[in-house]
MARLUMBA-114049 format. One record per residue (C-alpha): residue number from 0; x, y, z. Coordinates in steps of 0.02 Angstrom, whole numbers. Each point is the difference from the previous one (the first is absolute). Layout:
# MARLUMBA-114049
@num:NUM u:X v:Y w:Z
...
***
This chain:
# MARLUMBA-114049
@num:0 u:320 v:-806 w:815
@num:1 u:-68 v:-176 w:-33
@num:2 u:84 v:-137 w:100
@num:3 u:86 v:-132 w:-101
@num:4 u:-80 v:-167 w:-11
@num:5 u:122 v:-147 w:23
@num:6 u:-34 v:-148 w:-112
@num:7 u:-10 v:-175 w:83
@num:8 u:96 v:-144 w:-69
@num:9 u:-137 v:-60 w:-120
@num:10 u:-44 v:169 w:-54
@num:11 u:183 v:39 w:-39
@num:12 u:8 v:-164 w:-100
@num:13 u:-151 v:49 w:-107
@num:14 u:70 v:178 w:-24
@num:15 u:158 v:-76 w:-49
@num:16 u:-81 v:-119 w:-127
@num:17 u:-106 v:131 w:-74
@num:18 u:160 v:117 w:-28
@num:19 u:88 v:-146 w:-90
@num:20 u:-151 v:-26 w:-111
@num:21 u:9 v:188 w:-43
@num:22 u:179 v:-17 w:-52
@num:23 u:88 v:71 w:158
@num:24 u:181 v:-51 w:-8
@num:25 u:10 v:-20 w:-187
@num:26 u:93 v:114 w:-124
@num:27 u:-141 v:125 w:-18
@num:28 u:-29 v:7 w:183
@num:29 u:170 v:-32 w:74
@num:30 u:25 v:-2 w:184
@num:31 u:156 v:93 w:67
@num:32 u:121 v:-107 w:88
@num:33 u:-32 v:42 w:182
@num:34 u:-65 v:167 w:-63
@num:35 u:165 v:53 w:-75
@num:36 u:-11 v:115 w:-153
@num:37 u:145 v:10 w:-112
@num:38 u:-33 v:178 w:-64
@num:39 u:-24 v:66 w:177
@num:40 u:154 v:-80 w:61
@num:41 u:104 v:61 w:-142
@num:42 u:-64 v:180 w:18
@num:43 u:37 v:-9 w:192
@num:44 u:184 v:-50 w:-42
@num:45 u:17 v:133 w:-133
@num:46 u:-73 v:134 w:120
@num:47 u:99 v:-46 w:152
@num:48 u:157 v:-53 w:-96
@num:49 u:3 v:-160 w:109
@num:50 u:27 v:-167 w:-85
@num:51 u:-148 v:-117 w:27
@num:52 u:21 v:-140 w:133
@num:53 u:-145 v:-118 w:2
@num:54 u:-68 v:-21 w:181
@num:55 u:-76 v:-162 w:-54
@num:56 u:165 v:-68 w:-48
@num:57 u:116 v:68 w:134
@num:58 u:188 v:-20 w:3
@num:59 u:-14 v:-140 w:129
@num:60 u:36 v:-191 w:12
@num:61 u:-185 v:-29 w:-3
@num:62 u:-7 v:62 w:-183
@num:63 u:124 v:-127 w:-66
@num:64 u:-100 v:-166 w:10
@num:65 u:-40 v:-147 w:110
@num:66 u:85 v:-161 w:53
@num:67 u:175 v:3 w:-81
@num:68 u:-18 v:181 w:-36
@num:69 u:-74 v:41 w:172
@num:70 u:66 v:129 w:125
@num:71 u:115 v:-125 w:89
@num:72 u:66 v:-90 w:-157
@num:73 u:179 v:-7 w:-36
@num:74 u:-41 v:50 w:-182
@num:75 u:-65 v:169 w:52
@num:76 u:125 v:43 w:134
@num:77 u:103 v:156 w:-38
@num:78 u:-123 v:60 w:-130
@num:79 u:26 v:185 w:-48
@num:80 u:-148 v:105 w:-71
@num:81 u:50 v:102 w:-147
@num:82 u:-106 v:99 w:-131
@num:83 u:37 v:-47 w:-183
@num:84 u:-18 v:159 w:-109
@num:85 u:-38 v:-75 w:-168
@num:86 u:-9 v:-177 w:-58
@num:87 u:72 v:-28 w:-173
@num:88 u:15 v:-175 w:-76
@num:89 u:159 v:-87 w:43
@num:90 u:64 v:166 w:77
@num:91 u:-104 v:-53 w:157
@num:92 u:88 v:-104 w:121
@num:93 u:-89 v:-148 w:-73
@num:94 u:130 v:-122 w:73
@num:95 u:-60 v:39 w:181
@num:96 u:-179 v:-63 w:-26
@num:97 u:-47 v:-107 w:149
@num:98 u:-38 v:-176 w:-47
@num:99 u:-178 v:-67 w:22
@num:100 u:-76 v:178 w:14
@num:101 u:34 v:107 w:-155
@num:102 u:52 v:-120 w:-144
@num:103 u:-153 v:26 w:-107
@num:104 u:23 v:185 w:29
@num:105 u:177 v:-10 w:-60
@num:106 u:-66 v:-75 w:-157
@num:107 u:-127 v:138 w:-18
@num:108 u:134 v:134 w:19
@num:109 u:92 v:-77 w:-145
@num:110 u:-163 v:23 w:-103
@num:111 u:-25 v:184 w:59
@num:112 u:177 v:76 w:-1
@num:113 u:-40 v:163 w:79
@num:114 u:-117 v:24 w:149
@num:115 u:12 v:146 w:110
@num:116 u:-6 v:-71 w:179
@num:117 u:-129 v:137 w:60
@num:118 u:-128 v:-49 w:-133
@num:119 u:40 v:-190 w:4
@num:120 u:-172 v:-45 w:65
@num:121 u:-91 v:98 w:-133
@num:122 u:113 v:-34 w:-146
@num:123 u:23 v:-190 w:22
@num:124 u:-179 v:-58 w:29
@num:125 u:-86 v:75 w:-152
@num:126 u:116 v:-97 w:-116
@num:127 u:-93 v:-155 w:55
@num:128 u:-159 v:41 w:-94
@num:129 u:-20 v:-104 w:-156
@num:130 u:30 v:125 w:-134
@num:131 u:184 v:-33 w:-47
@num:132 u:63 v:-128 w:-121
@num:133 u:112 v:-133 w:76
@num:134 u:177 v:-38 w:-54
@num:135 u:31 v:-133 w:-127
@num:136 u:84 v:-165 w:47
@num:137 u:56 v:-159 w:-84
@num:138 u:-49 v:-174 w:51
@num:139 u:157 v:-104 w:-13
@num:140 u:-100 v:-168 w:-2
@num:141 u:-131 v:63 w:-131
@num:142 u:25 v:-40 w:-187
@num:143 u:58 v:146 w:-91
@num:144 u:-14 v:110 w:152
@num:145 u:-185 v:-21 w:17
@num:146 u:-79 v:42 w:162
@num:147 u:-87 v:-142 w:111
@num:148 u:-143 v:51 w:106
@num:149 u:42 v:-59 w:180
@num:150 u:-184 v:-51 w:28
@num:151 u:-2 v:-115 w:-151
@num:152 u:-135 v:-3 w:-135
@num:153 u:-135 v:-67 w:108
@num:154 u:37 v:120 w:147
@num:155 u:54 v:-132 w:114
@num:156 u:142 v:28 w:123
@num:157 u:139 v:-108 w:62
@num:158 u:-43 v:-104 w:156
@num:159 u:37 v:101 w:151
@num:160 u:45 v:-152 w:100
@num:161 u:178 v:-49 w:37
@num:162 u:87 v:-154 w:-77
@num:163 u:-95 v:-126 w:104
@num:164 u:-169 v:91 w:-8
@num:165 u:40 v:94 w:163
@num:166 u:-40 v:189 w:17
@num:167 u:152 v:109 w:-28
@num:168 u:65 v:62 w:160
@num:169 u:-41 v:191 w:12
@num:170 u:138 v:22 w:124
@num:171 u:177 v:53 w:-34
@num:172 u:54 v:90 w:-163
@num:173 u:-166 v:-44 w:-87
@num:174 u:-90 v:95 w:131
@num:175 u:106 v:152 w:3
@num:176 u:-98 v:161 w:-36
@num:177 u:82 v:98 w:-138
@num:178 u:-132 v:77 w:-112
@num:179 u:-35 v:186 w:1
@num:180 u:-178 v:71 w:-8
@num:181 u:-80 v:2 w:-168
@num:182 u:52 v:-125 w:-130
@num:183 u:-49 v:-178 w:-12
@num:184 u:145 v:-122 w:41
@num:185 u:20 v:-178 w:-66
@num:186 u:117 v:-134 w:57
@num:187 u:74 v:-124 w:-127
@num:188 u:111 v:-147 w:8
@num:189 u:138 v:40 w:-133
@num:190 u:24 v:-177 w:-47
@num:191 u:-184 v:-61 w:-15
@num:192 u:-58 v:-164 w:70
@num:193 u:102 v:-112 w:-112
@num:194 u:160 v:110 w:-2
@num:195 u:-46 v:84 w:-158
@num:196 u:-25 v:189 w:-21
@num:197 u:-185 v:45 w:-12
@num:198 u:-17 v:182 w:52
@num:199 u:84 v:151 w:-83
@num:200 u:130 v:108 w:81
@num:201 u:-80 v:171 w:9
@num:202 u:76 v:170 w:-14
@num:203 u:-114 v:60 w:138
@num:204 u:55 v:21 w:183
@num:205 u:35 v:-183 w:62
@num:206 u:97 v:-84 w:134
@num:207 u:87 v:-162 w:14
@num:208 u:44 v:-115 w:143
@num:209 u:133 v:-132 w:21
@num:210 u:-73 v:-152 w:92
@num:211 u:47 v:-62 w:170
@num:212 u:-13 v:-172 w:77
@num:213 u:1 v:56 w:186
@num:214 u:16 v:156 w:106
@num:215 u:188 v:-13 w:9
@num:216 u:13 v:23 w:-188
@num:217 u:-74 v:174 w:9
@num:218 u:126 v:128 w:-67
@num:219 u:126 v:-141 w:-31
@num:220 u:113 v:41 w:-145
@num:221 u:22 v:-138 w:-139
@num:222 u:156 v:-45 w:-83
@num:223 u:-38 v:116 w:-148
@num:224 u:-50 v:142 w:118
@num:225 u:-187 v:-5 w:3
@num:226 u:-79 v:25 w:168
@num:227 u:-130 v:-128 w:58
@num:228 u:-171 v:57 w:51
@num:229 u:48 v:173 w:-75
@num:230 u:-117 v:98 w:-108
@num:231 u:71 v:63 w:-170
@num:232 u:-71 v:119 w:-129
@num:233 u:-22 v:-43 w:-185
@num:234 u:57 v:157 w:-92
@num:235 u:16 v:-57 w:-181
@num:236 u:7 v:-137 w:-130
@num:237 u:102 v:-6 w:-159
@num:238 u:70 v:-122 w:-134
@num:239 u:176 v:-10 w:-64
@num:240 u:89 v:-105 w:-130
@num:241 u:120 v:-111 w:93
@num:242 u:116 v:-119 w:-106
@num:243 u:-131 v:5 w:-139
@num:244 u:-143 v:-42 w:113
@num:245 u:-141 v:129 w:60
@num:246 u:12 v:2 w:187
@num:247 u:-137 v:73 w:114
@num:248 u:61 v:101 w:145
@num:249 u:-84 v:69 w:156
@num:250 u:64 v:149 w:96
@num:251 u:-24 v:-15 w:186
@num:252 u:44 v:122 w:143
@num:253 u:37 v:-28 w:188
@num:254 u:-76 v:141 w:88
@num:255 u:138 v:-5 w:127
@num:256 u:137 v:13 w:-135
@num:257 u:178 v:-66 w:26
@num:258 u:-40 v:-183 w:2
@num:259 u:-20 v:-54 w:-185
@num:260 u:-20 v:-156 w:-106
@num:261 u:169 v:-69 w:-57
@num:262 u:-57 v:-130 w:-119
@num:263 u:-25 v:6 w:-185
@num:264 u:-38 v:174 w:-73
@num:265 u:52 v:84 w:165
@num:266 u:91 v:167 w:-13
@num:267 u:174 v:-79 w:-27
@num:268 u:-46 v:-167 w:-69
@num:269 u:89 v:-59 w:-165
@num:270 u:-168 v:-18 w:-96
@num:271 u:6 v:188 w:-39
@num:272 u:159 v:-18 w:-97
@num:273 u:-93 v:-96 w:-132
@num:274 u:-137 v:131 w:-25
@num:275 u:7 v:136 w:-129
@num:276 u:85 v:156 w:75
@num:277 u:-141 v:119 w:-28
@num:278 u:-127 v:-117 w:86
@num:279 u:129 v:-25 w:141
@num:280 u:19 v:186 w:31
@num:281 u:-186 v:22 w:3
@num:282 u:-32 v:-137 w:124
@num:283 u:154 v:-23 w:103
@num:284 u:21 v:102 w:159
@num:285 u:154 v:-57 w:99
@num:286 u:-41 v:76 w:167
@num:287 u:-49 v:-58 w:177
@num:288 u:-173 v:74 w:-19
@num:289 u:-95 v:-155 w:44
@num:290 u:-57 v:-25 w:-189
@num:291 u:49 v:-141 w:-107
@num:292 u:-46 v:-105 w:-143
@num:293 u:-31 v:-181 w:-5
@num:294 u:-56 v:-129 w:-134
@num:295 u:-180 v:-45 w:0
@num:296 u:38 v:-187 w:30
@num:297 u:99 v:51 w:161
@num:298 u:-141 v:112 w:44
@num:299 u:-128 v:-150 w:-4
@num:300 u:121 v:-107 w:98
@num:301 u:44 v:121 w:142
@num:302 u:-161 v:96 w:45
@num:303 u:-147 v:-86 w:76
@num:304 u:-139 v:142 w:-14
@num:305 u:-41 v:151 w:-104
@num:306 u:-117 v:135 w:61
@num:307 u:-67 v:117 w:-130
@num:308 u:-77 v:170 w:51
@num:309 u:-121 v:44 w:-134
@num:310 u:-15 v:190 w:-26
@num:311 u:-157 v:-36 w:-107
@num:312 u:-102 v:-152 w:-35
@num:313 u:45 v:-2 w:-183
@num:314 u:68 v:-157 w:-76
@num:315 u:190 v:-6 w:-2
@num:316 u:15 v:-21 w:-184
@num:317 u:-120 v:137 w:-54
@num:318 u:65 v:174 w:-34
@num:319 u:-165 v:72 w:-56
@num:320 u:-67 v:138 w:114
@num:321 u:-157 v:-62 w:86
@num:322 u:-115 v:49 w:144
@num:323 u:-67 v:-144 w:101
@num:324 u:-170 v:-8 w:81
@num:325 u:15 v:-13 w:188
@num:326 u:-116 v:-53 w:135
@num:327 u:40 v:22 w:185
@num:328 u:-85 v:-80 w:151
@num:329 u:26 v:14 w:182
@num:330 u:-25 v:-160 w:104
@num:331 u:36 v:-82 w:169
@num:332 u:24 v:-171 w:73
@num:333 u:-81 v:-13 w:174
@num:334 u:3 v:-146 w:119
@num:335 u:-158 v:-101 w:-6
@num:336 u:-76 v:92 w:-142
@num:337 u:110 v:33 w:-153
@num:338 u:175 v:-74 w:42
@num:339 u:-29 v:-176 w:-77
@num:340 u:177 v:-37 w:-47
@num:341 u:52 v:-87 w:-165
@num:342 u:-68 v:-145 w:-97
@num:343 u:91 v:-118 w:122
@num:344 u:-141 v:37 w:124
@num:345 u:-164 v:-43 w:-99
@num:346 u:-110 v:18 w:147
@num:347 u:37 v:184 w:14
@num:348 u:73 v:60 w:-165
@num:349 u:-168 v:49 w:-65
@num:350 u:-25 v:136 w:121
@num:351 u:139 v:109 w:-66
@num:352 u:-46 v:158 w:-97
@num:353 u:-48 v:-36 w:-176
@num:354 u:22 v:117 w:-153
@num:355 u:-76 v:-27 w:-175
@num:356 u:90 v:57 w:-156
@num:357 u:-91 v:-10 w:-165
@num:358 u:125 v:-22 w:-147
@num:359 u:-106 v:57 w:-156
@num:360 u:126 v:56 w:-130
@num:361 u:135 v:-118 w:-64
@num:362 u:170 v:70 w:-31
@num:363 u:-5 v:-12 w:-189
@num:364 u:-107 v:-67 w:-147
@num:365 u:9 v:-189 w:-12
@num:366 u:53 v:-11 w:185
@num:367 u:-126 v:-41 w:129
@num:368 u:120 v:40 w:146
@num:369 u:-1 v:149 w:106
@num:370 u:157 v:61 w:94
@num:371 u:-7 v:72 w:176
@num:372 u:106 v:18 w:152
@num:373 u:-52 v:-30 w:178
@num:374 u:94 v:83 w:143
@num:375 u:-39 v:-31 w:181
@num:376 u:83 v:115 w:129
@num:377 u:-20 v:-13 w:189
@num:378 u:-19 v:168 w:91
@num:379 u:83 v:79 w:151
@num:380 u:113 v:-150 w:45
@num:381 u:150 v:111 w:32
@num:382 u:-95 v:86 w:130
@num:383 u:-38 v:-161 w:89
@num:384 u:179 v:-48 w:18
@num:385 u:9 v:103 w:157
@num:386 u:-126 v:-115 w:68
@num:387 u:111 v:-151 w:-49
@num:388 u:-100 v:-43 w:-155
@num:389 u:67 v:-23 w:-174
@num:390 u:-61 v:-31 w:-175
@num:391 u:-130 v:-134 w:-17
@num:392 u:17 v:-134 w:-130
@num:393 u:-122 v:48 w:-145
@num:394 u:-60 v:-56 w:-168
@num:395 u:-154 v:-22 w:-103
@num:396 u:-92 v:-121 w:-109
@num:397 u:-114 v:27 w:-156
@num:398 u:-158 v:-100 w:-33
@num:399 u:-119 v:1 w:-144
@num:400 u:-168 v:67 w:40
@num:401 u:-138 v:-143 w:0
@num:402 u:-117 v:15 w:-153
@num:403 u:-149 v:27 w:111
@num:404 u:79 v:158 w:81
@num:405 u:66 v:82 w:-159
@num:406 u:-54 v:179 w:-5
@num:407 u:-54 v:0 w:182
@num:408 u:71 v:115 w:139
@num:409 u:-74 v:-63 w:170
@num:410 u:98 v:-159 w:-3
@num:411 u:119 v:-66 w:130
@num:412 u:57 v:-174 w:-51
@num:413 u:-23 v:-120 w:138
@num:414 u:106 v:-149 w:68
@num:415 u:-67 v:-131 w:-122
@num:416 u:45 v:88 w:-151
@num:417 u:189 v:10 w:52
@num:418 u:-4 v:-182 w:56
@num:419 u:-55 v:-57 w:-177
@num:420 u:96 v:120 w:-117
@num:421 u:182 v:34 w:-21
@num:422 u:72 v:172 w:-29
@num:423 u:27 v:64 w:-179
@num:424 u:157 v:94 w:53
@num:425 u:91 v:61 w:153
@num:426 u:135 v:109 w:65
@num:427 u:173 v:-90 w:-32
@num:428 u:27 v:-25 w:185
@num:429 u:-56 v:50 w:173
@num:430 u:134 v:106 w:85
@num:431 u:16 v:126 w:136
@num:432 u:36 v:149 w:-113
@num:433 u:-88 v:164 w:0
@num:434 u:-70 v:-36 w:-171
@num:435 u:-30 v:-154 w:-106
@num:436 u:-40 v:24 w:-184
@num:437 u:-12 v:-110 w:-153
@num:438 u:-50 v:23 w:-183
@num:439 u:-136 v:-107 w:-84
@num:440 u:-74 v:-33 w:-172
@num:441 u:-169 v:-84 w:8
@num:442 u:-144 v:-23 w:-118
@num:443 u:-137 v:131 w:6
@num:444 u:-123 v:-30 w:139
@num:445 u:-35 v:39 w:182
@num:446 u:122 v:-52 w:139
@num:447 u:10 v:16 w:185
@num:448 u:154 v:51 w:94
@num:449 u:18 v:-63 w:175
@num:450 u:144 v:81 w:95
@num:451 u:51 v:-80 w:164
@num:452 u:133 v:-27 w:125
@num:453 u:81 v:-166 w:3
@num:454 u:-70 v:-51 w:165
@num:455 u:-173 v:35 w:67
@num:456 u:-33 v:127 w:141
@num:457 u:141 v:114 w:-53
@num:458 u:-57 v:179 w:8
@num:459 u:43 v:139 w:-120
@num:460 u:-50 v:136 w:-121
@num:461 u:32 v:-15 w:-182
@num:462 u:-15 v:91 w:-170
@num:463 u:-42 v:-100 w:-155
@num:464 u:37 v:75 w:-169
@num:465 u:-45 v:-67 w:-168
@num:466 u:84 v:68 w:-153
@num:467 u:-67 v:-50 w:-173
@num:468 u:55 v:45 w:-179
@num:469 u:-182 v:26 w:-58
@num:470 u:-144 v:68 w:109
@num:471 u:-76 v:-124 w:126
@num:472 u:-139 v:4 w:125
@num:473 u:41 v:-52 w:174
@num:474 u:-78 v:6 w:169
@num:475 u:8 v:-72 w:173
@num:476 u:-126 v:-145 w:28
@num:477 u:-106 v:-8 w:154
@num:478 u:-174 v:-65 w:40
@num:479 u:-149 v:118 w:4
@num:480 u:-63 v:21 w:177
@num:481 u:-164 v:-98 w:-1
@num:482 u:-111 v:-104 w:119
@num:483 u:-93 v:-149 w:-73
@num:484 u:-98 v:-45 w:155
@num:485 u:-130 v:-141 w:8
@num:486 u:-179 v:63 w:22
@num:487 u:-68 v:-9 w:172
@num:488 u:-181 v:-29 w:51
@num:489 u:-54 v:63 w:174
@num:490 u:-130 v:-126 w:53
@num:491 u:-141 v:45 w:112
@num:492 u:-25 v:-91 w:168
@num:493 u:-113 v:-124 w:-70
@num:494 u:118 v:-61 w:-131
@num:495 u:147 v:-26 w:119
@num:496 u:30 v:-173 w:65
@num:497 u:-74 v:-33 w:176
@num:498 u:168 v:-69 w:73
@num:499 u:84 v:162 w:-48
@num:500 u:-133 v:99 w:78
@num:501 u:18 v:-92 w:162
@num:502 u:184 v:26 w:-7
@num:503 u:-23 v:188 w:-34
@num:504 u:-116 v:15 w:156
@num:505 u:130 v:-75 w:111
@num:506 u:136 v:116 w:-64
@num:507 u:-98 v:161 w:-18
@num:508 u:-83 v:4 w:173
@num:509 u:-167 v:83 w:45
@num:510 u:16 v:146 w:-117
@num:511 u:12 v:-120 w:-147
@num:512 u:148 v:100 w:-83
@num:513 u:186 v:-30 w:-1
@num:514 u:109 v:144 w:54
@num:515 u:186 v:21 w:-40
@num:516 u:55 v:-76 w:168
@num:517 u:-118 v:-150 w:-26
@num:518 u:60 v:-30 w:-177
@num:519 u:176 v:2 w:62
@num:520 u:-37 v:-132 w:127
@num:521 u:-98 v:-106 w:-124
@num:522 u:133 v:5 w:-140
@num:523 u:145 v:-39 w:116
@num:524 u:-91 v:-145 w:86
@num:525 u:-37 v:-76 w:-167
@num:526 u:169 v:24 w:-82
@num:527 u:88 v:-76 w:156
@num:528 u:-81 v:-163 w:-50
@num:529 u:91 v:0 w:-172
@num:530 u:173 v:-68 w:46
@num:531 u:58 v:13 w:-175
@num:532 u:-9 v:189 w:3
@num:533 u:128 v:119 w:85
@num:534 u:-79 v:158 w:64
@num:535 u:28 v:132 w:133
@num:536 u:-191 v:19 w:13
@num:537 u:-114 v:127 w:-75
@num:538 u:18 v:175 w:74
@num:539 u:-138 v:113 w:36
@num:540 u:50 v:115 w:-147
@num:541 u:-19 v:-147 w:-116
@num:542 u:-167 v:-44 w:75
@num:543 u:-56 v:178 w:-15
@num:544 u:45 v:-4 w:-184
@num:545 u:-103 v:-152 w:-28
@num:546 u:-154 v:83 w:88
@num:547 u:23 v:155 w:-110
@num:548 u:-3 v:-111 w:-155
@num:549 u:-157 v:-91 w:51
@num:550 u:-100 v:128 w:102
@num:551 u:-140 v:51 w:-121
@num:552 u:-106 v:86 w:131
@num:553 u:132 v:108 w:78
@num:554 u:-25 v:-71 w:173
@num:555 u:187 v:-48 w:27
@num:556 u:-54 v:-179 w:35
@num:557 u:-49 v:-147 w:-106
@num:558 u:-168 v:-74 w:-1
@num:559 u:-37 v:-186 w:-50
@num:560 u:-7 v:25 w:-190
@num:561 u:157 v:115 w:5
@num:562 u:99 v:-130 w:103
@num:563 u:-54 v:-137 w:-119
@num:564 u:73 v:92 w:-147
@num:565 u:165 v:25 w:92
@num:566 u:9 v:-179 w:55
@num:567 u:-19 v:-62 w:-173
@num:568 u:135 v:128 w:-56
@num:569 u:124 v:-58 w:137
@num:570 u:-28 v:-185 w:-49
@num:571 u:45 v:44 w:-185
@num:572 u:157 v:96 w:52
@num:573 u:48 v:-151 w:102
@num:574 u:-15 v:-112 w:-150
@num:575 u:111 v:125 w:-101
@num:576 u:129 v:5 w:134
@num:577 u:20 v:-183 w:15
@num:578 u:10 v:-17 w:-188
@num:579 u:147 v:116 w:-15
@num:580 u:91 v:-43 w:157
@num:581 u:99 v:-122 w:-113
@num:582 u:122 v:-61 w:128
@num:583 u:-139 v:-16 w:132
@num:584 u:100 v:100 w:129
@num:585 u:-159 v:85 w:60
@num:586 u:51 v:161 w:-77
@num:587 u:30 v:73 w:-176
@num:588 u:155 v:81 w:-65
@num:589 u:-17 v:163 w:-99
@num:590 u:2 v:-88 w:-168
@num:591 u:-137 v:-123 w:55
@num:592 u:-98 v:151 w:62
@num:593 u:2 v:77 w:-169
@num:594 u:-66 v:-152 w:-82
@num:595 u:-134 v:-18 w:134
@num:596 u:-58 v:180 w:-26
@num:597 u:-13 v:-31 w:-183
@num:598 u:-107 v:-161 w:34
@num:599 u:-107 v:99 w:118
@num:600 u:-46 v:119 w:-143
@num:601 u:126 v:146 w:28
@num:602 u:114 v:56 w:-127
@num:603 u:120 v:131 w:62
@num:604 u:151 v:101 w:-63
@num:605 u:173 v:-33 w:57
@num:606 u:-3 v:159 w:101
@num:607 u:-164 v:-47 w:93
@num:608 u:66 v:-172 w:32
@num:609 u:153 v:77 w:75
@num:610 u:-99 v:99 w:119
@num:611 u:-99 v:-157 w:53
@num:612 u:167 v:-90 w:36
@num:613 u:55 v:141 w:108
@num:614 u:-165 v:8 w:99
@num:615 u:-47 v:-185 w:22
@num:616 u:154 v:-107 w:3
@num:617 u:114 v:-41 w:146
@num:618 u:188 v:32 w:8
@num:619 u:30 v:-159 w:-98
@num:620 u:-122 v:54 w:-134
@num:621 u:-126 v:-140 w:57
@num:622 u:-186 v:34 w:1
@num:623 u:-107 v:-90 w:134
@num:624 u:-183 v:-31 w:-10
@num:625 u:-64 v:144 w:95
@num:626 u:97 v:120 w:-97
@num:627 u:-52 v:-78 w:-164
@num:628 u:-182 v:17 w:46
@num:629 u:19 v:178 w:61
@num:630 u:93 v:40 w:-166
@num:631 u:-145 v:-69 w:-108
@num:632 u:-132 v:89 w:107
@num:633 u:88 v:165 w:-19
@num:634 u:20 v:-27 w:-182
@num:635 u:-177 v:-40 w:-26
@num:636 u:-60 v:145 w:109
@num:637 u:98 v:130 w:-105
@num:638 u:-65 v:-73 w:-165
@num:639 u:-178 v:3 w:54
@num:640 u:20 v:176 w:79
@num:641 u:67 v:64 w:-162
@num:642 u:-133 v:-82 w:-102
@num:643 u:-135 v:71 w:111
@num:644 u:72 v:177 w:-24
@num:645 u:42 v:-17 w:-187
@num:646 u:-182 v:34 w:-48
@num:647 u:36 v:35 w:-182
@num:648 u:118 v:-148 w:-20
@num:649 u:146 v:99 w:-72
@num:650 u:126 v:-68 w:122
@num:651 u:21 v:175 w:73
@num:652 u:-67 v:68 w:161
@num:653 u:17 v:179 w:75
@num:654 u:17 v:16 w:192
@num:655 u:6 v:152 w:107
@num:656 u:110 v:-3 w:150
@num:657 u:-137 v:-47 w:122
@num:658 u:-44 v:-155 w:-116
@num:659 u:183 v:-44 w:-15
@num:660 u:37 v:-6 w:184
@num:661 u:-169 v:-87 w:37
@num:662 u:47 v:-136 w:-129
@num:663 u:178 v:-24 w:62
@num:664 u:-41 v:2 w:185
@num:665 u:-150 v:-117 w:-5
@num:666 u:14 v:-110 w:-152
***
């Protein structure tokens, strides 16, 4: 039996990247959750006549949550584990849904009134594919019930900053995680920026929240029996004629039940006495079930935030059945390489992953705009709570592709572009939710989406999805791997300056060749005289790489001509290093390093640059001079080696195992 080969870290990354490119993890190549297979689990339960109990979600305190729902929390003390047989609409014990955990799920159960608990995972998730028409809704502020696009006609979004231009605080209720897996969620201010209604009230799963001014207000009950900081569900809208005037009503439910609104249009309010009896019997329900009506004006005044869980990306006012085009990309933010933070950090924003979407087909004749939806979801954050980490604050910006780069793929826009151009559109806010999504309508053309965390150096994995009404072309942007190196002329001894010859004789000794040890001594003695450079000194491994690069006769040492070429090369590297050591600290940070590599002629992908950062930076992500030189020498060696072996210039080489091990051991 052949022994298994265990992949190294880099090999595993390359294999994972290749699997993703082939579609592993997407619908047609789905990965089973921890290897669990629904049909097998069901068959086993039927055969053994033992009800399924998920070993990955045990009946233990650790399964309930973290922090306020953690094992030692007062909220989880005395919890009894029970098995629900069938969940049927309001027959489910809906009033016992725990706040801050399952409110959106509560809204979903109202949409899907019968779900067998055993098949919940398999029944619920498929409903999120964009093939079902949405419910209709009315826009109370729009003329004659017309729908207003929340993105506006130009695709611009409301300013994500707070009242004084400050970033909205992601902590507290706004940062509470509520969205289930699958649909895109949007957050909206029910009153709009000027106190007027701008967004529609959808008949899709949605939740509300009553604002709080401080932590003491959490769960405080107002005079009219609304609970502050509490999440409610919007379950319906209607219109009634009240004293000759058409009045718009919103139906709301408190998942805990019992505590209900006591203001106008509540269960026992006098307003119902002035409504037609047939309408009253259809709408009114006088029971303490947690569900109640209130006027739309009261709704605007009492609630501070509305979250909408979109089951499909279809526009809310459109009842026509449509199938949207979808593009999905996996990405990652990594310290020093691709975690650049938001636009508030212009020195690093440009290093974030970049994705291009080409909008080619306007929505309709005579209209040049194209509608699309962008959804950015961070991955695996719930697992990281065990490590004390929570959701990162995320968002994205959209830029128009510069004219000179239209139609090109191998483009990763650099710092200067973002310094001189404003975004065309952006996510409505940066917030620490699992997913941030926004709908846009932009003129046909090519655009770049830049997803990011709010602050730089925040690591995480993400999924970017782009939904469009008409087919679009989209792709991840990255530089091609190239090396544009200056030509080198190896002079013969007669062409080399006499002063350099004299220096070489002093350094090389009687054999007139410089070995690894001698090169190390020479370089460290010289670099110690440059007080503006920070360095730990060149290692023997670094010097060996230099000799491997320059040793044309295979002697393992450098003669006069070879050493002269290396000397000129190091002088050029020193010039580049000083140029991009912007703060004159004697080191480069990882972002300066990327610009320096580009200036030296090397264009690398995000993945390759990430490997370089892991290999050549210190713990604080700084790069000193000796590591900078070693990195450039290694890169140049690998490029030249490949070019030598790629005899037919097709960018492909074939190696047997002996050639591979020789290359990797001694390059």
